[in-house]
C-alpha positions in Angstrom: 0.0 0.0 0.0 1.4 3.4 -1.0 2.1 5.8 2.0 0.5 9.2 1.9 2.9 10.9 4.3 6.3 12.1 3.2 9.0 9.5 3.7 11.8 10.1 6.2 15.4 10.9 5.2 17.9 9.4 7.6 21.5 10.6 7.3 24.4 8.7 8.8 27.5 10.9 9.7 30.8 10.2 11.2 34.5 9.7 10.4 35.5 7.1 7.9 35.5 3.6 9.4 32.9 4.6 12.0 30.5 2.1 10.4 28.2 4.3 8.5 27.8 2.1 5.5 27.2 -1.0 7.7 24.6 0.7 9.9 22.9 2.5 7.0 22.4 -1.0 5.4 21.2 -2.5 8.8 18.5 0.1 9.2 17.0 -0.9 5.8 15.2 -4.1 7.1 13.8 -2.1 10.0 12.0 0.2 7.6 11.0 -2.8 5.4 9.3 -4.4 8.4 7.3 -1.2 8.7 6.2 -1.4 5.1 8.4 1.4 3.8 10.1 1.1 0.4 13.7 1.9 1.0 16.2 3.8 -1.1 20.0 3.9 -0.2 22.5 6.6 -1.2 26.1 7.0 -0.6 27.9 10.3 -0.8 30.1 11.2 -2.5 28.6 9.3 -5.5 31.7 8.6 -7.4 29.8 7.4 -10.5 28.8 10.8 -11.7 30.9 13.3 -13.5 31.2 15.5 -10.5 31.8 12.4 -8.3 34.7 11.3 -10.5 36.4 14.7 -10.0 36.0 14.3 -6.2 37.5 10.8 -6.4 40.5 12.1 -8.5 41.1 14.9 -5.9 40.9 12.4 -3.0 43.5 10.3 -4.7 45.8 13.4 -5.2 45.3 13.5 -9.0 43.5 16.9 -8.8 44.3 19.9 -6.6 41.4 22.0 -5.5 41.0 24.4 -2.7 38.9 23.5 0.3 36.1 25.8 -1.0 36.1 24.1 -4.4 36.0 20.6 -2.8 33.0 21.5 -0.7 31.2 23.0 -3.7 31.9 19.8 -5.6 30.5 17.7 -2.6 27.4 19.9 -2.5 26.9 19.7 -6.3 27.2 16.0 -6.0 24.3 15.9 -3.6 22.3 18.2 -5.8 22.6 15.7 -8.6 20.3 13.5 -6.5 18.0 16.2 -5.2 15.1 15.5 -7.5 15.3 11.8 -6.9 15.3 12.3 -3.1 12.2 14.6 -3.3 10.4 12.2 -5.5 11.1 9.2 -3.2 10.0 11.1 -0.1 6.8 12.3 -1.8 6.2 8.7 -2.6 6.5 7.8 1.1 9.8 6.0 0.8 12.5 6.0 3.4 15.7 7.4 2.1 18.9 6.4 3.9 22.1 8.3 3.2 25.7 7.3 4.0 26.9 10.9 4.5 24.8 13.9 3.7 24.8 17.7 4.2 26.6 17.8 7.6 29.7 16.2 6.2 30.4 19.4 4.3 29.9 21.5 7.5 32.1 19.2 9.6 34.9 18.7 7.2 34.7 22.2 5.8 34.8 23.8 9.2 37.8 21.5 10.2 39.6 23.2 7.2 38.9 26.7 8.3 35.7 27.4 6.2 32.7 29.3 7.5 30.2 26.8 8.8 27.3 29.3 8.1 28.4 29.5 4.5 28.5 25.7 4.3 24.9 25.5 5.7 23.7 28.2 3.3 24.9 26.6 0.1 23.0 23.4 1.0 19.8 25.3 2.1 17.7 24.0 -0.8 18.6 20.4 -0.4 15.9 18.2 1.3 16.8 18.3 5.1 17.3 15.1 7.1 14.5 13.9 9.3 17.0 12.3 11.6 20.8 12.5 11.6 22.7 9.6 13.2 26.3 10.5 14.3 28.5 7.4 14.7 31.1 8.9 17.0 34.6 7.5 17.0 38.1 8.8 17.9 40.4 9.4 14.9 42.9 7.0 16.4 40.3 4.2 16.4 39.4 5.0 12.8 43.1 4.7 11.8 43.4 1.4 13.5 40.5 0.0 11.6 42.0 1.0 8.2 45.8 0.9 8.1 46.3 1.1 4.4 44.9 2.9 1.3 43.9 5.9 3.3 42.9 9.0 1.4 44.4 12.4 2.1 41.7 13.2 4.7 42.0 9.8 6.4 45.7 10.4 6.8 45.4 13.6 8.7 44.5 12.7 12.3 44.7 16.3 13.6 42.1 17.4 11.0 39.9 14.4 11.8 40.0 15.5 15.4 38.6 18.9 14.4 36.0 17.1 12.2 34.9 15.1 15.2 34.6 18.3 17.3 32.5 19.9 14.6 30.2 16.9 14.4 29.8 16.8 18.2 29.0 20.6 18.1 26.3 20.1 15.4 24.9 17.1 17.2 24.4 19.0 20.4 22.9 22.0 18.7 20.5 20.0 16.4 19.6 17.0 18.8 21.1 14.3 16.6 21.0 10.6 17.5 24.6 10.0 18.8 26.0 6.5 19.2 29.5 5.4 20.5 30.7 3.7 17.3 33.7 2.1 19.1 31.3 -0.6 20.4 30.5 -3.8 18.6 28.4 -3.7 15.4 25.4 -5.4 17.0 25.4 -3.1 20.0 25.6 0.0 17.8 22.7 -1.3 15.7 20.5 -2.0 18.7 21.2 1.6 20.1 20.3 3.1 16.7 17.0 1.1 16.2 15.9 1.5 19.8 16.1 5.4 19.5 15.0 5.7 15.9 11.4 4.6 16.3 10.5 7.2 19.0 12.1 9.9 17.0 10.1 9.0 13.9 6.9 8.3 15.8 7.1 4.6 14.7 6.8 1.5 16.9 
């Protein structure tokens, strides 16, 4: 049966290796059980023209300023704006591995104005719930010791990213989970808190 209410948009945020992709996938069956059709998105989407430029920059093959990188990230999300709006209007649950707050946290960590980073994303569909998988940069580094991109290699910057995420989480009442715990414990904490926040049992 088609739902008449707009579908929720759930954004998973956190440092790399915090478990965003795993937990985003694990939340899908929870929505399935409540008769939502589910759509998953990963940002950046490296398959698009803009996404390929982002990938090249992260591999060190392009050299863009922090402002240009964030504009590329935002443009990459805008490539999916119409699809997200259509899915939500159809009552589907949209689950994103990274979304608008990634630009704020990573951009702020590189000295950019967080107010500007919010403003340039103002017309994107807002998250219904943002889930922050909080993890220390040192733990993230331990989980992935090789093939780390230029952001993953800078632990000092990742510390600033974490600080920004926690500031946003406190200001905007995000769902915050200690992601250094086991996968099943993290999943249980997310699903226990998600239902009440969405008004779903």
